C-alpha positions in Angstrom: 58.7 16.7 170.3 56.2 18.0 172.8 55.3 21.7 172.4 56.4 22.6 176.0 59.9 21.2 175.4 60.1 23.1 172.1 59.1 26.3 173.8 61.7 25.9 176.5 64.4 25.3 173.9 63.4 28.5 172.0 63.4 30.5 175.3 66.9 29.2 176.2 68.2 29.9 172.7 66.9 33.5 172.8 67.6 34.2 176.5 69.9 37.1 175.8 67.2 38.8 173.8 64.6 38.3 176.6 67.1 39.8 179.1 67.5 42.9 176.8 63.8 43.2 176.6 63.3 42.9 180.3 64.6 46.4 181.3 62.3 48.4 179.0 59.4 46.1 180.0 60.0 46.8 183.7 60.3 50.5 182.9 57.0 50.7 181.1 55.3 48.5 183.7 56.4 50.8 186.6 56.1 54.2 185.0 53.4 53.8 182.4 51.0 51.0 183.4 51.1 51.0 187.2 50.2 54.7 187.4 47.0 54.0 185.5 45.6 52.7 188.8 45.4 56.4 189.7 42.5 56.8 187.2 40.3 55.4 189.9 40.5 58.8 191.5 38.3 60.2 188.7 35.4 58.0 189.9 35.9 58.5 193.7 35.8 61.2 196.3 39.5 60.6 196.7 41.1 60.8 200.1 44.8 60.6 200.6 44.3 58.9 203.9 41.9 56.2 202.6 43.8 55.6 199.3 42.5 54.4 195.9 40.7 51.3 197.1 38.9 52.7 200.1 37.8 56.1 199.1 34.0 56.5 198.6 32.7 55.9 195.1 31.4 59.0 193.2 30.6 57.7 189.8 30.7 60.3 187.0 30.3 63.2 189.4 33.6 64.9 188.5 33.1 64.4 184.7 29.7 66.2 185.0 31.3 68.9 187.2 33.9 69.6 184.5 31.5 69.7 181.7 29.3 72.2 183.5 32.2 74.2 184.9 32.2 77.9 183.8 35.7 77.6 182.5 35.1 74.5 180.5 34.5 76.1 177.1 37.2 78.7 177.6 40.0 76.2 178.3 38.9 73.8 175.6 38.6 76.6 173.1 42.1 77.9 174.0 43.6 74.5 173.8 42.0 73.7 170.4 42.9 77.1 168.9 46.6 76.9 169.9 46.8 73.4 168.5 44.9 74.4 165.4 47.3 77.3 164.8 50.2 74.9 165.4 48.7 72.5 162.9 48.3 75.2 160.2 51.6 76.9 160.6 54.0 74.7 162.6 53.3 71.3 160.9 53.8 72.4 157.2 56.7 74.7 158.1 59.0 71.7 158.9 57.9 69.9 155.7 58.5 73.0 153.6 61.9 73.6 155.2 62.9 70.0 154.6 61.9 70.2 150.9 63.9 73.5 150.5 66.9 72.0 152.3 66.8 69.0 150.1 67.1 71.2 147.0 70.4 72.6 148.1 73.3 71.3 146.1 76.2 72.6 148.2 76.6 69.9 150.9 78.7 72.2 153.2 76.2 75.0 153.2 73.4 72.4 153.7 75.1 71.0 156.8 75.7 74.5 158.2 72.0 75.4 157.8 70.9 72.1 159.4 73.2 72.6 162.4 72.0 76.2 163.0 68.3 75.2 162.8 68.8 72.2 165.2 70.4 74.2 168.0 67.2 75.9 169.3 65.6 72.5 169.9 68.2 71.8 172.6 67.4 75.0 174.6 65.2 74.4 177.6 61.7 75.8 177.7 62.8 78.1 180.6 65.6 79.6 178.4 63.2 80.1 175.4 60.6 81.9 177.5 63.3 83.9 179.2 64.5 85.1 175.7 60.9 86.0 174.8 60.5 88.0 178.0 63.8 89.9 177.4 63.2 90.5 173.7 59.6 91.6 174.1 59.9 93.7 177.3 59.1 97.4 177.2 62.8 98.2 176.7 63.6 95.0 174.8 64.9 94.5 171.2 61.5 94.4 169.5 60.3 97.6 171.2 63.5 99.4 170.5 63.1 98.7 166.8 59.4 99.8 167.0 60.5 103.1 168.6 63.2 103.6 166.0 60.5 103.2 163.3 58.3 105.8 165.1 55.9 103.4 166.8 54.7 103.1 170.4 56.3 100.3 172.5 53.9 97.5 173.6 53.9 95.0 176.5 53.5 92.0 174.2 53.7 89.4 177.0 50.7 90.8 178.8 48.5 91.3 175.8 46.0 88.5 175.3 45.7 88.9 171.6 49.5 88.3 171.2 49.8 85.1 173.3 48.9 82.5 170.7 51.1 84.2 168.1 54.0 84.3 170.4 53.5 80.7 171.5 53.2 79.2 168.0 55.9 81.5 166.6 58.4 80.4 169.3 57.4 76.8 168.7 58.2 77.1 165.0 61.6 78.7 165.7 62.5 76.1 168.3 61.4 72.9 166.5 61.7 73.8 162.8 65.0 72.1 162.1 64.4 69.2 164.5 61.0 68.2 163.1 62.4 68.3 159.6 64.8 65.4 160.3 62.1 62.8 159.7 61.2 64.3 156.4 64.8 64.6 155.3 65.3 60.9 156.2 62.2 60.0 154.1 63.6 62.1 151.2 66.8 60.1 151.1 64.8 56.9 150.6 63.5 58.1 147.2 65.2 56.4 144.3 67.5 59.0 142.6 66.9 57.3 139.2 63.4 58.6 139.3 64.7 62.2 139.3 67.2 61.3 136.5 64.4 59.8 134.4 62.2 62.9 135.0 65.1 65.2 133.9 65.5 63.2 130.7 61.7 63.6 130.1 62.1 67.4 130.5 60.6 67.8 134.0 61.5 70.9 136.0 61.9 71.1 139.7 58.2 71.8 140.3 57.2 68.7 138.3 59.7 66.6 140.3 58.4 67.9 143.6 54.8 67.3 142.6 55.1 63.9 141.0 58.1 62.3 142.7 59.0 64.0 146.0 55.6 64.5 147.6 54.2 61.1 146.6 57.5 59.5 147.9 57.1 60.9 151.4 53.3 61.0 151.6 53.2 58.0 154.0 55.6 59.7 156.4 53.6 63.0 156.2 50.4 61.2 156.9 51.8 59.4 160.0 53.2 62.7 161.3 49.8 64.4 160.8 48.0 61.6 162.6 50.4 61.9 165.6 49.9 65.7 165.6 46.1 65.2 165.6 46.4 62.9 168.6 47.9 65.8 170.6 45.1 68.3 169.7 44.1 68.6 173.3 47.6 68.7 174.6 49.7 71.9 174.7 53.2 72.4 176.1 52.2 72.7 179.7 55.5 74.1 180.9 55.7 76.8 178.3 52.1 78.0 178.8 52.7 78.0 182.6 55.8 80.2 182.1 54.3 82.5 179.5 50.9 83.2 180.8 49.8 85.7 183.5 46.6 87.2 184.8 46.0 89.6 181.9 46.4 86.7 179.3 44.2 84.1 181.0 41.4 84.6 178.5 43.5 83.3 175.6 46.3 81.4 177.4 44.5 79.2 180.0 44.5 75.6 178.6 43.3 72.3 179.9 46.7 71.4 181.4 47.0 74.7 183.4 43.4 74.4 184.5 44.1 70.9 185.8 47.3 72.1 187.5 45.4 74.7 189.4 42.5 72.5 190.4 44.5 69.3 191.0 47.7 70.5 192.7 47.1 74.0 194.0 43.5 73.3 195.1 44.2 69.6 195.9 41.1 68.5 194.0 42.7 65.3 192.8 39.5 63.6 191.7 38.5 66.5 189.5 41.9 66.8 187.9 42.0 63.0 187.2 38.6 63.2 185.5 39.7 66.0 183.3 42.8 64.0 182.4 40.7 61.0 181.3 38.4 63.3 179.3 41.4 64.6 177.5 42.8 61.2 176.8 39.5 59.8 175.5 39.0 62.7 173.1 42.6 62.4 171.8 42.0 58.7 171.3 38.9 59.4 169.3 40.7 62.0 167.1 43.5 59.5 166.3 41.2 56.7 165.4 39.0 58.9 163.3 42.0 60.5 161.5 43.5 57.1 160.9 40.4 55.8 159.3 40.1 58.9 157.1 43.7 58.6 156.0 43.3 55.0 155.2 40.3 55.7 153.0 42.0 58.7 151.2 45.4 57.3 150.3 45.8 54.0 152.0 48.3 55.2 154.6 47.6 54.7 158.2 49.3 54.6 161.6 48.0 51.2 162.7 
C-alpha cells in the first residue's frame, strides 16, 4: 500500500484524538507563539502607528541601553537575591514538610494537616499582601506583641531591610503545602517492601530516610530544582508591585517592576521588550547549564 494511503487511513482512524489535540494547539498558537512577533520591538524604535513591520530598525540599541542603565545592577541584584533566598529557604521547606508529613501514621491527622496547609495557596495575592499590611502596621498584631514584650513598634512594610524577609516568608507560608504535593506523590511510588526489609535489617527512621526515601525521590527533587533555577530572574510581579513603596525601592525593585515602569508607564515599549528578551535568554542559559550539571552528577535531567 502506498504511504500516502496508509497515512490517510491512520489519520481517519485517530481523527477523534486529533480533534481533542486541536483546541490546546490553537490556544498555544494564539496566546504563546503569535505574541512572539512582539519581540521585534526590542530591535526597533517601535511606533504604535507604524506597527511591528514598519518601525525603523534600531539593532541592539535598547539592549546596550539596559546594560548601561544606572538601575541595571540594582534591579538584577534584587531579583537574584530574592530568588536566591527563595531557593535556600522556600525550596527545601516544601521537601522537608513532605518528608515529615509522610512520617505521620495517623491518616486522619495527616489529612487535616494537609488541608490546612493547602488553604493559603488559594488566597489571591491581593489578600495575602492585605494580611501582611494589617498584621505589620504600626497598630497591627505583630507590633502589639512587640509592645507587650517591651519593644518599640516598627513600620515593617516601609523598611528596606525587611522586604526580602517578608516576601520570602509569606511565599513559604502560602505555598508550603501546595508545593509538597509533588513530593508526597513521589513518596507514594516508593516500594513499601523496601522499608519492611530495612526494618528487618535493623534500620531506624534516619537510615530509611537516607538510604530509601531520599534516593527514591531524587529524580523529582532534581527536576523541581531545575524548574526553580529557570525562574531565577523571575519574581512574583504582582506581589512585589503590591508590597513595595518608595522607601523600599533599594531592595524591592526587581526586573519586572522596572520593565513595568519603563514599558507601560513611560510607554518605552522597545526598551521593555529588550529587557524581557534579556531575562528569557539568561533563564534559558541557567536551565541548560543546571540540566547538564544534574545529568553529570546523578543522571537525572529535565530533558
